[in-house]
C-alpha positions as CSV (number, residue, x, y, z in Angstrom):
1,M,184.3,2.1,130.6
2,S,185.7,-1.4,130.3
3,V,185.7,-4.5,132.4
4,V,189.1,-5.5,133.8
5,N,189.8,-8.7,135.4
6,H,192.6,-10.3,137.6
7,I,191.8,-13.9,136.5
8,R,195.3,-14.6,135.2
9,K,197.1,-13.2,138.1
10,I,195.0,-15.1,140.7
11,R,195.2,-18.4,138.7
12,E,199.0,-18.2,138.4
13,E,199.3,-17.4,142.3
14,K,197.2,-20.4,143.0
15,K,199.2,-22.4,140.5
16,I,196.2,-23.6,138.5
17,P,196.8,-24.6,135.0
18,Q,194.6,-22.7,132.4
19,K,193.6,-26.0,130.9
20,E,192.4,-27.3,134.2
21,M,190.5,-24.1,135.1
22,A,188.8,-24.2,131.7
23,Q,187.7,-27.8,132.1
24,A,186.3,-27.0,135.6
25,L,184.3,-24.1,134.3
26,D,183.2,-26.1,131.1
27,V,184.7,-23.7,128.6
28,S,187.5,-24.0,126.1
29,R,191.1,-23.0,126.9
30,Q,190.9,-20.6,124.1
31,T,187.9,-18.8,125.9
32,M,189.9,-18.6,129.0
33,T,192.9,-17.1,127.2
34,A,190.5,-14.5,125.6
35,I,189.0,-13.6,129.0
36,E,192.4,-13.3,130.6
37,K,193.6,-11.0,127.9
38,G,190.5,-8.9,128.1
39,K,189.4,-9.7,124.5
40,Y,186.2,-11.3,125.8
41,N,184.0,-10.5,128.7
42,P,182.4,-13.6,130.3
43,S,178.7,-13.7,130.8
44,L,177.4,-12.9,134.2
45,E,176.8,-16.7,134.8
46,L,180.4,-17.5,133.9
47,S,181.8,-14.5,135.9
48,L,180.0,-15.8,139.0
49,K,181.3,-19.4,138.4
50,I,184.8,-17.9,138.2
51,A,184.4,-16.2,141.5
52,A,183.0,-19.4,143.0
53,Y,185.9,-21.4,141.5
54,F,188.5,-19.0,143.2
55,D,186.3,-18.8,146.3
56,M,186.7,-14.9,146.1
57,P,184.3,-12.0,146.0
58,F,183.3,-11.0,142.5
59,D,184.6,-7.5,142.8
60,E,188.1,-8.8,143.8
61,I,188.3,-10.5,140.4
62,F,186.4,-8.0,138.0
63,Y,186.1,-4.2,138.1
64,L,185.4,-1.3,135.8
65,E,188.5,0.4,134.5
66,G,189.0,3.7,136.3
67,K,187.2,2.6,139.4
68,K,190.3,1.1,141.3
């Protein structure tokens, strides 16, 4: 199974520029691009920071493919 995320969809719905989010999370824009495209899975710490940044439950952002 692979981890899937809705980061890009949520970020765009909230009209947050990728660069702004990357700066707030102290990662590069390239890292955010890779995470949004599913080419890189963030660490647990970064995943929790993303959930806190969006003020959303973790499992509304990330899930295992085939589970939803």
